[in-house]
C-alpha positions in Angstrom: 123.8 101.5 111.7 127.0 102.9 113.3 129.3 100.8 115.6 127.9 102.1 119.0 124.1 101.6 117.9 125.1 98.2 116.4 126.9 97.2 120.1 124.0 98.9 121.9 121.3 96.5 120.0 123.3 93.3 120.6 123.9 94.0 124.0 120.0 94.6 124.9 119.2 91.4 122.8 121.8 89.5 124.7 121.0 90.7 128.2 117.2 90.2 127.7 117.2 87.1 126.0 120.1 85.8 128.3 117.9 86.8 131.5 114.6 85.2 130.1 116.5 82.1 128.9 118.3 81.3 132.3 114.8 81.8 133.8 113.3 79.6 131.8 115.9 76.9 132.4 116.2 77.4 136.0 112.6 77.7 136.9 111.4 74.0 136.4 114.4 72.9 138.6 114.4 75.3 141.6 113.4 73.7 144.5 111.1 76.2 146.7 110.6 75.0 150.4 107.1 74.2 151.1 104.9 73.2 154.2 103.7 69.5 155.1 100.5 70.5 153.4 102.2 71.4 150.0 101.7 75.3 150.6 104.5 77.7 150.6 103.3 79.1 153.9 102.1 82.7 152.5 98.7 83.3 153.8 96.1 86.0 153.5 92.7 86.7 155.4 94.0 85.4 158.6 95.0 82.1 157.2 91.9 81.2 155.3 94.1 81.8 151.9 97.1 80.1 151.3 99.5 80.1 148.5 99.7 76.9 146.5 102.8 75.5 144.5 102.6 73.5 141.5 105.0 72.4 138.7 104.9 74.6 135.2 102.7 72.3 133.2 104.6 70.6 130.4 102.5 72.1 127.8 104.0 75.6 128.6 107.4 74.6 128.9 107.3 73.0 125.3 105.5 76.2 123.9 108.1 78.7 125.6 111.0 76.3 124.3 109.5 76.6 120.8 109.3 80.4 121.1 112.8 81.1 122.4 113.8 78.6 119.3 111.7 80.6 117.0 113.6 83.7 118.5 116.9 82.8 117.9 116.3 81.5 114.4 114.7 84.7 113.5 117.9 86.7 114.5 119.9 84.2 112.6 118.2 84.3 109.6 116.9 88.1 109.3 118.4 91.7 110.4 118.1 92.7 113.9 120.9 91.4 116.0 122.9 94.8 115.4 124.0 95.5 112.0 123.7 91.7 111.1 122.1 91.2 107.5 120.9 87.7 108.3 121.6 84.5 106.6 118.9 85.1 104.1 120.0 88.8 103.6 116.3 90.0 103.6 115.5 93.6 103.5 112.4 95.7 103.7 113.5 97.5 100.5 114.6 94.3 98.7 110.9 92.8 99.3 109.3 96.1 98.4 111.3 96.0 95.1 110.4 92.6 94.4 106.5 92.9 94.8 106.8 96.3 93.0 108.2 94.4 90.2 105.6 91.8 90.5 102.8 94.0 90.4 104.2 95.8 87.3 104.4 92.5 85.4 100.5 92.2 86.5 99.8 95.7 85.4 101.6 95.4 82.0 98.8 94.3 79.8 96.1 96.0 81.7 98.3 99.5 81.1 99.0 98.5 77.6 95.1 98.5 77.0 94.9 101.9 78.9 97.6 103.5 76.8 95.8 102.8 73.5 92.1 103.1 73.8 89.9 105.8 74.3 88.5 106.7 77.4 84.9 105.6 76.4 86.1 102.3 75.3 88.1 101.7 78.6 84.9 102.8 80.4 83.4 99.1 79.3 86.5 97.4 80.4 85.3 96.1 83.9 89.1 95.5 85.2 90.0 99.1 84.3 86.9 100.3 86.1 87.9 98.5 89.1 91.2 99.6 89.4 90.2 103.6 88.3 87.5 103.0 91.3 90.0 102.7 93.9 92.4 105.3 92.6 89.3 107.7 92.6 88.5 106.6 96.2 92.1 107.4 97.0 92.5 110.6 95.4 89.1 112.2 94.6 86.5 111.1 97.0 87.5 113.3 99.8 85.9 116.2 97.3 83.5 114.2 95.2 82.1 111.7 97.7 82.7 108.0 97.8 79.9 107.4 95.3 80.9 110.3 93.2 77.9 112.4 94.4 79.9 115.4 94.8 79.5 118.1 97.9 77.7 121.1 97.5 79.4 123.1 100.2 82.7 122.6 98.3 81.3 123.1 94.9 82.3 119.7 94.0 80.1 118.4 91.1 78.0 115.2 91.4 79.7 113.3 88.7 77.0 110.6 88.4 74.3 113.0 86.8 75.6 113.7 83.3 75.6 117.5 83.9 79.3 118.5 83.2 80.8 122.0 83.4 83.3 121.5 80.8 82.0 118.6 79.0 81.6 114.9 79.9 83.0 113.3 77.1 86.2 111.0 77.7 88.7 113.9 76.7 87.1 116.6 78.6 87.2 114.6 81.6 91.1 113.6 81.2 91.7 116.9 80.8 90.0 118.0 84.2 91.7 115.6 86.0 95.3 116.3 84.5 95.2 119.8 84.4 92.8 120.9 86.9 90.0 123.7 86.3 89.7 127.1 87.7 86.0 128.7 88.6 85.5 132.2 87.8 81.9 133.1 88.6 82.6 136.8 89.3 81.0 138.8 92.1 78.5 141.4 91.3 78.2 143.3 94.7 79.3 146.6 94.0 78.3 145.9 90.2 74.8 145.8 90.1 72.8 147.2 92.9 71.2 144.9 95.3 67.4 145.6 93.9 69.0 144.4 90.2 70.6 141.2 91.8 67.4 140.2 93.4 65.4 140.6 90.2 68.2 138.4 88.2 67.9 135.7 90.9 64.3 135.6 90.2 64.6 135.4 86.4 67.4 132.6 86.9 64.9 130.7 89.3 62.3 131.0 86.7 64.6 129.7 83.8 64.6 126.2 85.8 60.9 126.2 86.8 61.3 127.1 90.4 58.9 129.2 92.4 59.8 132.9 91.4 58.2 136.1 91.3 57.2 136.7 87.7 57.4 140.6 87.8 60.5 140.6 89.3 61.6 137.9 86.9 60.7 140.1 83.7 62.6 143.0 85.0 65.9 140.8 85.5 65.5 139.3 82.2 67.1 142.1 80.4 69.8 142.5 83.2 70.9 139.1 82.9 71.2 139.1 79.1 73.3 142.3 79.6 75.9 140.9 82.6 75.4 136.9 82.5 74.7 135.9 78.7 78.6 136.6 78.0 78.9 133.1 79.8 75.6 131.5 80.4 74.4 132.3 76.9 71.1 134.2 76.2 69.1 131.2 76.9 71.0 130.2 80.2 72.2 126.8 78.6 75.7 127.7 79.9 79.2 126.8 77.9 81.4 124.1 78.6 84.3 126.3 77.0 84.4 128.7 80.1 82.7 126.0 82.6 79.2 128.2 82.8 76.6 125.9 84.2 73.3 125.3 82.7 70.8 127.4 84.5 67.8 125.8 83.0 67.9 122.5 84.6 67.5 121.3 88.1 71.2 120.7 88.6 73.1 123.3 90.9 76.5 123.4 92.0 76.5 125.5 95.2 72.4 125.0 95.5 69.6 126.7 93.9 67.7 128.0 96.7 67.3 132.1 97.0 69.8 132.4 99.7 72.5 130.2 97.9 71.6 132.1 94.5 72.4 135.5 96.3 75.6 134.3 97.8 76.7 132.9 94.5 75.8 136.2 92.3 76.9 138.8 95.0 80.2 137.1 96.3 81.1 135.2 93.1 82.4 131.8 93.1 86.1 130.5 92.5 85.8 127.0 92.9 89.0 124.9 92.0 89.6 121.5 90.7 93.3 120.8 91.3 95.7 119.5 88.7 96.8 115.8 89.2 99.3 115.7 86.3 102.1 115.9 89.1 100.8 113.4 91.1 99.2 111.1 88.9 100.7 109.1 85.8 99.0 109.6 82.6 97.8 105.5 82.7 96.7 106.5 86.1 94.4 109.4 85.3 92.9 107.6 82.2 91.8 104.8 84.3 90.2 107.2 86.6 88.6 109.3 83.9 87.2 106.1 82.6 85.7 104.9 85.8 84.1 108.6 86.2 82.9 108.5 82.8 81.1 105.2 83.6 79.2 106.8 86.4 77.3 109.1 84.5 76.9 106.4 81.3 76.1 103.5 83.2 73.9 101.7 80.5 76.7 102.1 77.9 79.6 101.0 80.0 78.4 98.2 82.2 78.9 95.0 80.1 
């Protein structure tokens, strides 16, 4: 703080405290003229209302005195009176550093476990899960939801159902968190005629047992094998190597209704899971991964 601003702050404090302290001392002693009936002579409503006068109650004077004493003590002990550092030498930065060091000491045993154990083992540790859940809420819930159920409109997958685009073991989950994932469903508009796309959609719906047009599904089957099987597999069960979803189950990242599938096939999908390596430490990412793993393995991790 410069000399000017220090002097400015001091002047404001002295003037404000000085005036209020003077009024506090003067108020109980000042003599105010009164009428024989004990009122001040001020009337309203044609004399119906008269202004009375009473001394300040003792409890109010005592509390006010204590407040002034607290204010003066604070200015003496802590920063606030210009550039004064206060008798205690307290600073917010110093308190933050002390709290951070104390927290690090508490975290040290936990982080030692986190660094040395696989994700699957960490997922059985209630303390690690609790911390991982808190960090998940802070960093991941905006897309995946507070409970990890995902948001189809964003293409953020449900993390509780055991269906994984890139694999659901601890190592795959940790890789997704640290390095991110880039979806790559290509757009087939202009590549395939609209009729062929409609036939493929009927075949895809048949793979998961959804209502479909059997004849069009048969027509769409060879089109699927020629254009889609390279990623989703000839049987439509997907590939975790490229993040191609399984089309034979009831799990749909963007929805499995005909209009949603039409949008997916015609326009493609390019969902992005951001990489958190630059924001999260490896230990933090491992605790989040342990919590995420536990969401889809509740029986194996809730001990």
